[in-house]
N, CA, C and O atoms as CSV, one atom per row, in Angstrom:
chain,resi,resn,atom,element,x,y,z
A,1,MET,N,N,85.459,87.522,113.522
A,1,MET,CA,C,86.359,88.600,113.705
A,1,MET,C,C,87.554,87.328,113.857
A,1,MET,O,O,87.341,86.255,114.422
A,2,VAL,N,N,88.773,87.714,113.245
A,2,VAL,CA,C,89.757,86.998,113.645
A,2,VAL,C,C,90.856,87.788,114.100
A,2,VAL,O,O,91.270,88.843,113.620
A,3,VAL,N,N,91.484,86.832,115.565
A,3,VAL,CA,C,92.185,87.606,116.678
A,3,VAL,C,C,93.249,86.298,116.601
A,3,VAL,O,O,93.022,85.234,117.177
A,4,PRO,N,N,94.477,86.569,115.771
A,4,PRO,CA,C,95.646,85.848,115.611
A,4,PRO,C,C,96.385,85.796,117.037
A,4,PRO,O,O,96.478,86.791,117.756
A,5,ASP,N,N,96.866,84.616,117.349
A,5,ASP,CA,C,97.803,83.969,118.452
A,5,ASP,C,C,98.710,85.152,119.012
A,5,ASP,O,O,98.968,85.230,120.213
A,6,PRO,N,N,99.168,86.049,118.094
A,6,PRO,CA,C,100.347,86.795,118.930
A,6,PRO,C,C,99.863,88.015,119.187
A,6,PRO,O,O,100.662,88.818,119.670
A,7,ILE,N,N,98.646,88.405,118.972
A,7,ILE,CA,C,97.830,89.408,119.798
A,7,ILE,C,C,97.177,88.997,120.743
A,7,ILE,O,O,97.127,89.614,121.807
A,8,ARG,N,N,96.478,87.738,120.504
A,8,ARG,CA,C,95.994,86.839,121.943
A,8,ARG,C,C,96.992,87.072,123.088
A,8,ARG,O,O,96.715,87.492,124.212
A,9,ALA,N,N,98.455,86.654,122.512
A,9,ALA,CA,C,99.361,86.650,123.685
A,9,ALA,C,C,99.397,87.792,124.417
A,9,ALA,O,O,99.492,87.847,125.643
A,10,GLU,N,N,99.302,88.943,123.464
A,10,GLU,CA,C,99.360,90.405,124.343
A,10,GLU,C,C,98.467,90.832,125.105
A,10,GLU,O,O,98.647,91.616,126.036
A,11,LEU,N,N,97.268,90.265,124.709
A,11,LEU,CA,C,96.091,90.331,125.623
A,11,LEU,C,C,96.061,89.395,126.949
A,11,LEU,O,O,95.358,89.502,127.953
A,12,HIS,N,N,96.707,88.777,126.736
A,12,HIS,CA,C,97.060,87.776,128.182
A,12,HIS,C,C,98.204,88.266,129.003
A,12,HIS,O,O,98.485,88.040,130.181
A,13,ALA,N,N,98.772,88.963,128.133
A,13,ALA,CA,C,100.295,89.396,129.179
A,13,ALA,C,C,99.654,90.912,129.837
A,13,ALA,O,O,99.990,91.186,130.990
A,14,HIS,N,N,98.968,91.632,129.277
A,14,HIS,CA,C,98.505,92.883,129.633
A,14,HIS,C,C,97.484,92.360,130.750
A,14,HIS,O,O,97.666,92.858,131.861
A,15,ALA,N,N,96.614,91.593,130.655
A,15,ALA,CA,C,95.631,91.311,131.846
A,15,ALA,C,C,96.276,90.669,132.778
A,15,ALA,O,O,95.816,90.702,133.920
A,16,ALA,N,N,97.541,89.908,132.490
A,16,ALA,CA,C,98.215,88.984,133.873
A,16,ALA,C,C,98.961,90.196,134.303
A,16,ALA,O,O,99.258,90.199,135.498
A,17,GLU,N,N,99.313,91.175,133.638
A,17,GLU,CA,C,100.049,92.405,134.238
A,17,GLU,C,C,99.394,93.076,135.441
A,17,GLU,O,O,99.727,93.247,136.614
A,18,GLU,N,N,98.403,93.371,134.746
A,18,GLU,CA,C,97.316,94.513,135.829
A,18,GLU,C,C,96.376,93.734,136.652
A,18,GLU,O,O,95.440,94.364,137.144
A,19,ALA,N,N,96.469,92.392,136.899
A,19,ALA,CA,C,95.718,91.566,137.928
A,19,ALA,C,C,96.358,92.127,139.171
A,19,ALA,O,O,97.474,92.599,139.387
A,20,PRO,N,N,95.418,91.948,139.831
A,20,PRO,CA,C,93.964,91.663,140.586
A,20,PRO,C,C,92.867,92.926,139.640
A,20,PRO,O,O,91.647,92.849,139.777
A,21,ASN,N,N,93.414,93.876,138.842
A,21,ASN,CA,C,92.598,94.721,138.337
A,21,ASN,C,C,92.551,94.424,136.902
A,21,ASN,O,O,93.445,93.791,136.340
A,22,GLU,N,N,91.138,95.039,136.093
A,22,GLU,CA,C,90.573,94.955,135.194
A,22,GLU,C,C,92.048,95.558,134.058
A,22,GLU,O,O,92.753,96.337,134.700
A,23,CYS,N,N,92.397,95.408,133.080
A,23,CYS,CA,C,93.109,95.839,132.038
A,23,CYS,C,C,92.208,96.442,131.075
A,23,CYS,O,O,91.015,96.202,131.260
A,24,CYS,N,N,92.561,97.270,129.958
A,24,CYS,CA,C,91.585,97.693,128.905
A,24,CYS,C,C,92.415,98.407,127.676
A,24,CYS,O,O,93.535,98.880,127.864
A,25,GLY,N,N,91.825,98.433,126.534
A,25,GLY,CA,C,92.559,98.787,125.466
A,25,GLY,C,C,91.897,98.777,124.456
A,25,GLY,O,O,90.704,98.550,124.655
A,26,LEU,N,N,92.207,98.942,123.385
A,26,LEU,CA,C,91.634,98.711,121.967
A,26,LEU,C,C,92.334,97.770,120.986
A,26,LEU,O,O,93.560,97.652,120.995
A,27,ILE,N,N,91.573,97.127,120.172
A,27,ILE,CA,C,92.123,96.251,119.188
A,27,ILE,C,C,91.725,96.665,118.036
A,27,ILE,O,O,90.528,96.903,117.874
A,28,VAL,N,N,92.619,96.833,117.026
A,28,VAL,CA,C,92.567,97.402,115.795
A,28,VAL,C,C,92.421,96.514,114.985
A,28,VAL,O,O,93.272,95.624,115.000
A,29,PHE,N,N,91.386,96.432,114.065
A,29,PHE,CA,C,90.674,95.645,112.973
A,29,PHE,C,C,91.020,96.322,111.411
A,29,PHE,O,O,91.182,97.540,111.333
A,30,ARG,N,N,91.106,95.594,110.378
A,30,ARG,CA,C,90.787,95.643,109.471
A,30,ARG,C,C,90.328,94.608,108.584
A,30,ARG,O,O,91.056,93.627,108.427
A,31,ASP,N,N,89.236,94.680,107.985
A,31,ASP,CA,C,88.342,93.887,107.591
A,31,ASP,C,C,88.142,92.586,108.307
A,31,ASP,O,O,88.316,91.475,107.806
A,32,GLY,N,N,87.741,92.852,109.586
A,32,GLY,CA,C,87.380,91.647,110.290
A,32,GLY,C,C,88.593,91.093,111.130
A,32,GLY,O,O,88.412,90.496,112.191
A,33,ASP,N,N,90.176,91.389,110.449
A,33,ASP,CA,C,91.155,90.575,111.075
A,33,ASP,C,C,91.932,91.805,111.894
A,33,ASP,O,O,92.252,92.870,111.365
A,34,ALA,N,N,92.155,91.478,113.181
A,34,ALA,CA,C,92.864,92.002,114.006
A,34,ALA,C,C,94.326,92.347,113.673
A,34,ALA,O,O,95.119,91.408,113.608
A,35,GLU,N,N,94.737,93.533,113.467
A,35,GLU,CA,C,95.924,93.775,113.381
A,35,GLU,C,C,97.055,94.262,114.356
A,35,GLU,O,O,98.264,94.227,114.126
A,36,ARG,N,N,96.469,94.696,115.424
A,36,ARG,CA,C,97.103,95.179,116.298
A,36,ARG,C,C,96.341,95.474,117.728
A,36,ARG,O,O,95.113,95.526,117.801
A,37,TYR,N,N,97.188,95.655,118.820
A,37,TYR,CA,C,96.704,95.833,120.214
A,37,TYR,C,C,96.796,97.097,120.881
A,37,TYR,O,O,97.943,97.105,121.327
A,38,VAL,N,N,96.299,98.046,121.164
A,38,VAL,CA,C,97.106,99.555,121.759
A,38,VAL,C,C,96.409,99.209,122.923
A,38,VAL,O,O,95.222,98.894,123.001
A,39,ARG,N,N,97.393,99.306,123.992
A,39,ARG,CA,C,97.528,99.132,125.565
A,39,ARG,C,C,96.724,100.754,126.099
A,39,ARG,O,O,96.981,101.894,125.712
A,40,GLY,N,N,96.030,100.429,126.786
A,40,GLY,CA,C,95.345,101.679,127.305
A,40,GLY,C,C,95.535,101.394,129.099
A,40,GLY,O,O,95.984,100.350,129.573
A,41,VAL,N,N,95.125,102.463,129.809
A,41,VAL,CA,C,95.235,102.468,131.145
A,41,VAL,C,C,93.661,102.402,131.395
A,41,VAL,O,O,92.757,102.827,130.675
A,42,ASN,N,N,93.588,101.695,132.717
A,42,ASN,CA,C,92.329,101.819,133.624
A,42,ASN,C,C,92.841,102.802,134.692
A,42,ASN,O,O,93.679,102.704,135.588
A,43,LYS,N,N,91.890,103.955,134.196
A,43,LYS,CA,C,92.000,105.071,135.324
A,43,LYS,C,C,91.238,104.804,136.654
A,43,LYS,O,O,91.445,105.573,137.593
A,44,LEU,N,N,90.275,103.651,136.817
A,44,LEU,CA,C,89.757,103.509,137.944
A,44,LEU,C,C,90.661,102.492,138.780
A,44,LEU,O,O,90.412,102.414,139.983
A,45,ALA,N,N,91.832,101.593,138.182
A,45,ALA,CA,C,92.544,100.905,138.572
A,45,ALA,C,C,91.611,99.760,139.829
A,45,ALA,O,O,91.866,99.740,141.033
A,46,SER,N,N,90.695,99.029,139.239
A,46,SER,CA,C,89.769,98.717,139.631
A,46,SER,C,C,89.611,96.937,139.319
A,46,SER,O,O,89.817,96.485,138.193
A,47,PRO,N,N,89.299,96.237,140.258
A,47,PRO,CA,C,88.918,94.770,139.795
A,47,PRO,C,C,87.524,94.406,139.117
A,47,PRO,O,O,87.178,93.332,138.625
A,48,TYR,N,N,86.791,95.657,139.234
A,48,TYR,CA,C,85.439,95.071,138.683
A,48,TYR,C,C,85.147,96.290,137.628
A,48,TYR,O,O,84.093,96.289,136.992
A,49,ARG,N,N,85.860,97.055,137.508
A,49,ARG,CA,C,85.415,98.320,136.508
A,49,ARG,C,C,86.421,98.748,135.712
A,49,ARG,O,O,87.556,98.445,136.080
A,50,TYR,N,N,86.287,99.445,134.604
A,50,TYR,CA,C,87.381,99.975,133.993
A,50,TYR,C,C,86.692,101.372,133.255
A,50,TYR,O,O,85.569,101.473,132.759
A,51,GLU,N,N,87.747,102.381,133.361
A,51,GLU,CA,C,87.703,103.600,132.420
A,51,GLU,C,C,88.905,103.368,131.560
A,51,GLU,O,O,90.050,103.193,131.975
A,52,LEU,N,N,88.482,103.390,130.217
A,52,LEU,CA,C,89.673,103.439,129.285
A,52,LEU,C,C,90.174,104.968,129.070
A,52,LEU,O,O,89.602,106.017,128.773
A,53,GLU,N,N,91.493,104.604,129.356
A,53,GLU,CA,C,92.467,106.107,129.068
A,53,GLU,C,C,93.255,105.790,127.818
A,53,GLU,O,O,93.724,104.653,127.886
A,54,ILE,N,N,93.555,106.427,126.693
A,54,ILE,CA,C,94.102,106.017,125.538
A,54,ILE,C,C,94.664,107.198,124.812
A,54,ILE,O,O,94.105,108.294,124.798
A,55,ASP,N,N,95.557,106.986,124.335
A,55,ASP,CA,C,96.267,108.361,123.387
A,55,ASP,C,C,95.118,108.455,122.318
A,55,ASP,O,O,94.751,107.677,121.437
A,56,PRO,N,N,94.718,109.607,122.691
A,56,PRO,CA,C,93.553,109.966,121.645
A,56,PRO,C,C,93.560,109.982,120.098
A,56,PRO,O,O,92.520,109.975,119.439
A,57,ALA,N,N,95.054,110.008,119.452
A,57,ALA,CA,C,94.944,109.832,117.992
A,57,ALA,C,C,94.610,108.471,117.915
A,57,ALA,O,O,93.806,108.407,116.985
A,58,VAL,N,N,94.795,107.259,118.413
A,58,VAL,CA,C,94.273,105.832,118.288
A,58,VAL,C,C,93.016,106.112,117.832
A,58,VAL,O,O,92.800,105.496,116.789
A,59,TRP,N,N,91.819,106.994,118.294
A,59,TRP,CA,C,90.590,107.316,117.771
A,59,TRP,C,C,90.796,107.696,116.321
A,59,TRP,O,O,90.090,107.058,115.540
A,60,PHE,N,N,91.336,108.294,115.968
A,60,PHE,CA,C,91.386,108.567,114.381
A,60,PHE,C,C,91.692,107.416,113.187
A,60,PHE,O,O,91.387,107.640,112.015
A,61,LEU,N,N,92.233,106.352,113.551
A,61,LEU,CA,C,92.470,105.585,113.020
A,61,LEU,C,C,91.265,104.882,112.262
A,61,LEU,O,O,91.461,104.004,111.422
A,62,GLU,N,N,90.033,105.322,112.615
A,62,GLU,CA,C,88.853,105.039,112.145
A,62,GLU,C,C,88.513,105.794,110.920
A,62,GLU,O,O,87.602,105.380,110.204
A,63,ASP,N,N,89.212,106.936,110.599
A,63,ASP,CA,C,88.836,107.805,109.540
A,63,ASP,C,C,89.632,106.958,108.454
A,63,ASP,O,O,89.291,107.072,107.277
A,64,GLU,N,N,90.593,106.184,108.774
A,64,GLU,CA,C,91.599,105.423,107.691
A,64,GLU,C,C,91.399,104.055,107.524
A,64,GLU,O,O,92.263,103.240,107.200
A,65,GLY,N,N,89.833,103.762,107.835
A,65,GLY,CA,C,89.361,102.379,107.312
A,65,GLY,C,C,89.564,101.451,108.575
A,65,GLY,O,O,89.201,100.289,108.396
A,66,PHE,N,N,90.048,101.737,109.743
A,66,PHE,CA,C,90.283,100.571,110.432
A,66,PHE,C,C,88.912,100.563,111.517
A,66,PHE,O,O,88.177,101.538,111.670
A,67,GLU,N,N,88.764,99.353,112.162
A,67,GLU,CA,C,87.624,99.397,113.027
A,67,GLU,C,C,88.211,98.835,114.387
A,67,GLU,O,O,88.864,97.830,114.669
A,68,LEU,N,N,87.602,100.123,115.263
A,68,LEU,CA,C,88.295,99.890,116.507
A,68,LEU,C,C,87.215,99.073,117.731
A,68,LEU,O,O,86.074,99.456,117.992
A,69,ALA,N,N,87.756,98.149,118.223
A,69,ALA,CA,C,86.894,97.158,119.512
A,69,ALA,C,C,87.689,97.554,120.710
A,69,ALA,O,O,88.919,97.550,120.724
A,70,VAL,N,N,86.742,97.982,121.964
A,70,VAL,CA,C,87.098,97.943,123.128
A,70,VAL,C,C,87.355,96.580,123.818
A,70,VAL,O,O,86.576,95.627,123.805
A,71,PHE,N,N,88.392,96.625,124.336
A,71,PHE,CA,C,88.964,95.266,125.194
A,71,PHE,C,C,89.093,95.479,126.658
A,71,PHE,O,O,89.487,96.578,127.049
A,72,HIS,N,N,88.843,94.672,127.390
A,72,HIS,CA,C,88.894,94.640,128.982
A,72,HIS,C,C,89.054,93.238,129.458
A,72,HIS,O,O,88.499,92.309,128.872
A,73,SER,N,N,89.931,93.038,130.690
A,73,SER,CA,C,89.937,91.496,130.988
A,73,SER,C,C,88.838,91.675,132.385
A,73,SER,O,O,88.535,92.672,133.040
A,74,HIS,N,N,88.477,90.429,132.474
A,74,HIS,CA,C,87.740,90.004,133.643
A,74,HIS,C,C,88.723,88.901,134.649
A,74,HIS,O,O,88.669,87.681,134.499
A,75,PRO,N,N,89.469,89.476,135.518
A,75,PRO,CA,C,90.533,88.869,136.219
A,75,PRO,C,C,89.932,87.658,137.033
A,75,PRO,O,O,90.709,86.787,137.424
A,76,GLU,N,N,88.638,87.569,137.293
A,76,GLU,CA,C,88.404,86.341,137.939
A,76,GLU,C,C,87.117,85.895,137.762
A,76,GLU,O,O,86.708,85.009,138.513
A,77,THR,N,N,86.316,86.399,136.805
A,77,THR,CA,C,85.110,85.653,136.107
A,77,THR,C,C,85.233,85.338,134.755
A,77,THR,O,O,86.344,85.314,134.225
A,78,GLU,N,N,84.118,85.073,134.084
A,78,GLU,CA,C,83.849,84.716,133.022
A,78,GLU,C,C,84.042,85.744,131.776
A,78,GLU,O,O,83.654,86.878,132.059
A,79,PRO,N,N,84.457,85.626,130.712
A,79,PRO,CA,C,84.643,86.785,129.787
A,79,PRO,C,C,83.323,86.794,129.123
A,79,PRO,O,O,83.193,86.369,127.975
A,80,ILE,N,N,82.195,87.337,129.917
A,80,ILE,CA,C,80.419,87.377,129.354
A,80,ILE,C,C,80.114,88.868,129.783
A,80,ILE,O,O,80.477,88.976,130.955
A,81,PRO,N,N,79.717,89.785,129.426
A,81,PRO,CA,C,79.526,91.076,129.582
A,81,PRO,C,C,78.780,91.293,130.916
A,81,PRO,O,O,77.586,90.996,130.865
A,82,SER,N,N,79.139,91.651,131.843
A,82,SER,CA,C,78.569,91.901,133.307
A,82,SER,C,C,77.413,93.115,133.328
A,82,SER,O,O,77.274,93.705,132.257
A,83,ARG,N,N,76.812,93.420,134.128
A,83,ARG,CA,C,75.626,94.144,134.036
A,83,ARG,C,C,76.448,95.509,134.030
A,83,ARG,O,O,75.978,96.310,133.221
A,84,THR,N,N,77.567,95.979,134.736
A,84,THR,CA,C,78.439,96.890,134.510
A,84,THR,C,C,78.798,97.180,133.050
A,84,THR,O,O,78.802,98.273,132.483
A,85,ASP,N,N,79.049,96.172,132.643
A,85,ASP,CA,C,79.595,96.259,131.089
A,85,ASP,C,C,78.397,96.978,130.040
A,85,ASP,O,O,78.628,97.765,129.122
A,86,ARG,N,N,77.198,96.503,130.433
A,86,ARG,CA,C,75.936,96.607,129.749
A,86,ARG,C,C,75.865,98.183,129.866
A,86,ARG,O,O,75.912,99.027,128.971
A,87,GLU,N,N,75.746,98.320,131.144
A,87,GLU,CA,C,75.260,99.932,131.195
A,87,GLU,C,C,76.211,100.960,130.997
A,87,GLU,O,O,75.876,102.135,130.847
A,88,LEU,N,N,77.419,100.557,130.989
A,88,LEU,CA,C,78.439,101.554,130.472
A,88,LEU,C,C,78.763,101.396,129.120
A,88,LEU,O,O,79.794,101.992,128.808
A,89,ALA,N,N,78.146,100.712,128.118
A,89,ALA,CA,C,78.797,100.614,126.687
A,89,ALA,C,C,78.497,102.130,125.858
A,89,ALA,O,O,79.077,102.294,124.784
A,90,GLY,N,N,77.705,103.076,126.311
A,90,GLY,CA,C,77.240,104.184,125.949
A,90,GLY,C,C,77.446,104.509,124.807
A,90,GLY,O,O,76.532,104.296,124.010
A,91,LEU,N,N,78.652,105.111,124.329
A,91,LEU,CA,C,78.533,105.316,122.746
A,91,LEU,C,C,79.356,104.478,122.061
A,91,LEU,O,O,79.821,104.810,120.970
A,92,TRP,N,N,79.664,103.111,122.725
A,92,TRP,CA,C,80.177,102.237,122.152
A,92,TRP,C,C,79.050,100.581,121.761
A,92,TRP,O,O,79.452,99.477,121.393
A,93,SER,N,N,77.417,101.106,122.069
A,93,SER,CA,C,76.782,100.468,122.121
A,93,SER,C,C,76.594,99.917,121.008
A,93,SER,O,O,76.580,100.612,119.992
A,94,GLY,N,N,76.406,98.546,120.947
A,94,GLY,CA,C,76.309,97.866,119.580
A,94,GLY,C,C,77.582,97.460,118.441
A,94,GLY,O,O,77.498,96.963,117.318
A,95,ARG,N,N,78.785,97.899,119.250
A,95,ARG,CA,C,80.099,97.687,118.680
A,95,ARG,C,C,80.739,96.768,119.286
A,95,ARG,O,O,80.338,96.433,120.401
A,96,PRO,N,N,81.866,96.142,118.720
A,96,PRO,CA,C,82.575,94.939,119.155
A,96,PRO,C,C,83.505,95.337,120.289
A,96,PRO,O,O,84.452,96.123,120.296
A,97,PHE,N,N,82.912,94.487,121.363
A,97,PHE,CA,C,83.554,94.566,122.613
A,97,PHE,C,C,84.445,93.080,122.649
A,97,PHE,O,O,84.062,92.077,122.046
A,98,LEU,N,N,85.564,93.134,123.381
A,98,LEU,CA,C,86.239,91.864,123.514
A,98,LEU,C,C,86.797,91.687,124.909
A,98,LEU,O,O,87.496,92.497,125.519
A,99,ILE,N,N,86.363,90.452,125.334
A,99,ILE,CA,C,86.761,90.392,127.071
A,99,ILE,C,C,87.745,89.276,127.080
A,99,ILE,O,O,87.594,88.319,126.320
A,100,TYR,N,N,88.742,89.356,127.904
A,100,TYR,CA,C,89.531,88.400,128.149
A,100,TYR,C,C,89.383,87.678,129.553
A,100,TYR,O,O,89.926,88.328,130.446
A,101,GLY,N,N,88.937,86.797,129.870
A,101,GLY,CA,C,88.766,86.046,131.493
A,101,GLY,C,C,90.181,85.381,131.721
A,101,GLY,O,O,90.492,84.257,131.326
A,102,LEU,N,N,91.043,86.315,132.469
A,102,LEU,CA,C,92.312,85.751,132.594
A,102,LEU,C,C,92.310,84.620,133.530
A,102,LEU,O,O,93.413,84.075,133.491
A,103,LYS,N,N,91.489,84.035,134.380
A,103,LYS,CA,C,91.254,82.899,135.307
A,103,LYS,C,C,91.188,81.795,134.226
A,103,LYS,O,O,92.038,80.910,134.315
A,104,LEU,N,N,90.284,81.728,133.209
A,104,LEU,CA,C,90.172,81.012,132.545
A,104,LEU,C,C,90.739,80.941,131.020
A,104,LEU,O,O,90.329,80.236,130.098
A,105,THR,N,N,91.813,81.889,131.033
A,105,THR,CA,C,92.551,81.880,129.749
A,105,THR,C,C,91.366,81.912,128.489
A,105,THR,O,O,91.445,81.064,127.600
A,106,GLU,N,N,90.245,82.959,128.471
A,106,GLU,CA,C,89.608,82.554,127.420
A,106,GLU,C,C,89.227,83.910,126.664
A,106,GLU,O,O,89.286,84.947,127.325
A,107,LEU,N,N,88.929,83.957,125.626
A,107,LEU,CA,C,88.757,85.240,125.081
A,107,LEU,C,C,87.323,85.217,123.902
A,107,LEU,O,O,87.124,84.395,123.008
A,108,ARG,N,N,86.501,86.374,124.271
A,108,ARG,CA,C,85.216,86.178,123.379
A,108,ARG,C,C,84.772,87.733,123.210
A,108,ARG,O,O,85.096,88.693,123.909
A,109,ALA,N,N,84.023,87.691,122.192
A,109,ALA,CA,C,83.669,88.926,121.774
A,109,ALA,C,C,82.405,89.158,121.754
A,109,ALA,O,O,81.698,88.151,121.757
A,110,TRP,N,N,81.805,90.321,121.731
A,110,TRP,CA,C,80.055,90.583,121.959
A,110,TRP,C,C,80.201,91.970,121.437
A,110,TRP,O,O,81.165,92.735,121.418
A,111,ARG,N,N,78.712,92.101,120.931
A,111,ARG,CA,C,78.246,93.563,121.113
A,111,ARG,C,C,77.566,93.732,122.211
A,111,ARG,O,O,76.916,92.812,122.709
A,112,ILE,N,N,77.615,94.631,122.597
A,112,ILE,CA,C,77.055,95.105,123.762
A,112,ILE,C,C,75.959,96.110,123.627
A,112,ILE,O,O,76.127,97.027,122.824
A,113,ALA,N,N,74.693,96.035,124.421
A,113,ALA,CA,C,73.744,97.278,124.484
A,113,ALA,C,C,73.383,97.008,125.720
A,113,ALA,O,O,73.480,95.878,126.198
A,114,ARG,N,N,72.803,98.314,126.534
A,114,ARG,CA,C,72.206,98.222,127.682
A,114,ARG,C,C,71.130,96.896,128.012
A,114,ARG,O,O,71.085,96.172,129.006
A,115,ASP,N,N,70.218,96.888,126.654
A,115,ASP,CA,C,69.325,95.837,126.962
A,115,ASP,C,C,69.674,94.694,126.269
A,115,ASP,O,O,68.984,93.708,126.524
A,116,ASP,N,N,70.698,94.542,125.334
A,116,ASP,CA,C,70.782,93.464,124.474
A,116,ASP,C,C,72.332,93.160,124.545
A,116,ASP,O,O,73.184,94.007,124.815
A,117,VAL,N,N,72.597,91.707,124.238
A,117,VAL,CA,C,74.167,91.324,124.078
A,117,VAL,C,C,74.094,90.296,123.401
A,117,VAL,O,O,73.440,89.343,123.824
A,118,GLU,N,N,74.733,90.246,122.217
A,118,GLU,CA,C,74.919,89.348,121.244
A,118,GLU,C,C,76.478,88.984,121.078
A,118,GLU,O,O,77.402,89.791,120.981
A,119,GLU,N,N,76.575,87.191,121.066
A,119,GLU,CA,C,78.117,87.062,120.832
A,119,GLU,C,C,78.688,87.015,119.420
A,119,GLU,O,O,77.979,86.617,118.497
A,120,ILE,N,N,79.837,87.373,119.236
A,120,ILE,CA,C,80.379,87.491,117.996
A,120,ILE,C,C,81.337,86.424,117.809
A,120,ILE,O,O,82.251,86.329,118.628
A,121,GLU,N,N,81.259,85.631,116.874
A,121,GLU,CA,C,82.291,84.415,116.701
A,121,GLU,C,C,83.644,85.074,116.442
A,121,GLU,O,O,83.743,86.059,115.711
A,122,LEU,N,N,84.845,84.421,117.153
A,122,LEU,CA,C,86.095,84.843,116.960
A,122,LEU,C,C,86.895,83.519,116.530
A,122,LEU,O,O,86.648,82.450,117.087
A,123,THR,N,N,87.836,83.624,115.548
A,123,THR,CA,C,88.593,82.730,115.233
A,123,THR,C,C,90.168,82.849,115.339
A,123,THR,O,O,90.596,83.956,115.667
A,124,ARG,N,N,90.989,81.938,115.123
A,124,ARG,CA,C,92.414,82.408,114.953
A,124,ARG,C,C,93.002,83.141,113.869
A,124,ARG,O,O,94.196,83.442,113.903
């Protein structure tokens, strides 16, 4: 998956603005390349969990051939899936999740399921 520097900058800015809480949103990909980031709202306003609230129209981008990846930040910890992330994967199980570790300024991607986590290679 390719996430270019301008989108990485947007992810960082959103994470920094929402700290100490987790931020969340959707990254819109086409053919493995990130085309844009759509900010969401963390309805839980929590540093440890998120519940994504986003314009429902964004979900229909998949009907137009885009792939959506859930994004959220970890304000103080590494960008690796937590137990909570695995437990809450739900309908997104097995699909791409991107996590930004704000304190470490590091972005990583994963396929997350309750019992399995697989890292996805990211490039710029």
